N, C-alpha and C positions, 0 to 999 in steps of 0.2 A: 503492498499500500504506499503511495508516495508519502511524503510529507511536505507540509506548507514551509513558506520559503523562509519564516523564524527559523525554524527547528532547522532545517537545511543548514541554513548560515551559523547554527550555533552548533552543530555536530562537527562544522568545518570550523570553527575557531576553539573548540578543546580540542581537538588535533594539532591544530598549530601550537597552542600552548604545549601540550603533551612533548611534539616534535622540538620545540625551542628548549624548553626545561629538561628533554631525555629524561621525561618520565616513563617509568616501566608500568605496565597493569597492575603490578603487584604494588608497587608504590602508590599508584592510586585508591586500590582496592585497601590501603592500609590505612591512609589519609582519610578516606569516608569512613573506617570502621573507628578511627581514633576522635573522628567528630561525633559518634555514636549513630550513623548513616549508614544504612548496610546495603549495598548495592553488590549483588553478587558476580565474582570472577568471571562467570561466561557471559552476563549482559554488560559487563565493562570492554570484554573482547569482542563483545555484538558492536556497541557504538564505536569502538575505535578502530573496527574492521574495516577493510577497503568497500566502498560503495555505500556503507552505514547511511551517508546523509541522505539517500532515499528511500531508506527504510521507516517504518511506522514505530515509534518508542513511546511507551506511557511517559508522559513528561513528569506529573508529579513524582512517580517513582522511579523513575528513572535518570532524565536527564536534569530534573531540578536537582538533586542533589551531586552530580557530578560537576555540573557549571558552578553550583555554590562553592565546591573546593577547588577547582580549577582555577575560575573568576576571581574567587575572594583570595586565596592563597596565593597563588602563583601569577594573578595575572593583574595586580593593584601596580605591582613596580612598573608596568607598562605605559602607563598615563596615554593610552589609547582613546582615541573618541569612542572606537567600535565596543571596546570592554564597556566604557560608561554606558552605551546605549544596550548592550547586552544585559549590564546590571538592572538598568531601566526596565527594560523589557520582563526581566525575570521577578521583577518585583511586581510589576504589574500584572502577569500571570499570577504570582501568590496573591495577593490581593484579589484576584478574579476567583481563583481557585477557595480562598477564605469566604468570599461572598456565598461562592455557588453550595458551599458545606454546610454553612450557616441557614440557605435557604432551604435545603432538602432537609435540616434538622427541622426546621420549621414545618416544611410539607409534611414530614414524617409525624410531628407530634400531632398537628392536625387531623392527618388520617387514623393514628390510634385513636383518637376523641371521636372522631366520627364512626368508626368501627365500633367504640364501645356503645355510643348512644343505640346504633342501629341492632348489637346485640341483645340490649337492654329490650328495645320495642319487638322484637322477635320473640324474645324469653315471655313479655306480656302477653303478646299475640296469641301463645303456642298456650299461656294459661287459659287464656278466655277460651280458646277453643275446646281445652279439656272440660271447663264448667259445663260447655253448652253441649257438648258431648254426653254428658252426664246427664243433662236434662231431657236430651233425646231419649237416652237409655231409659230413663224414668217416665218418659211420655210412651214409648213404645210397649213398656211393660203395661202401665195402666190402659193403654189400648187393645192391648191383647186380652186383658182380662175383660174389656167389654166386650169384645166379640168372642169370647167365650161363653161371656153370660147368654149374649145374642144369639149364640148357636144353640145355649140349653135352655130357653125359652120354649113354654108349651106353645104351639102352634107355627114354630120355626120347621120351615120346609127345607131338609137337604138334597140336594140335587144328586 
């Protein structure tokens, strides 16, 4: 799946920093682990593999942690406006993700509230149906008694 232009550029920038700083994949993983951010070695390999700019990576779980580490630790001394732009882009995406997570949590809370309300309504309806069915049973018994009486009455003809 092709990536958007920003992700393509971000991956290229990460590869450039890795080359300039002569960072091994293991060093990147160690730096991520030291920052209490886990991205597996296999995922780091995929990000830095040839042609990865055109692959799809989950931004929040994969690219964001690597970009924070490489741009934050190794990119600051470059004074490059591109890196500043990437930092700004990462901040914007982080804010968007945080906003979406809050919206999702609010939607989940509302969904749970509505579900609880509907379940209570269903329980009330079930109770009402049970009461009505009990009344129907009583009425059927009374009707059967009346039919039996009529059948046993003198002058009643059975066919």
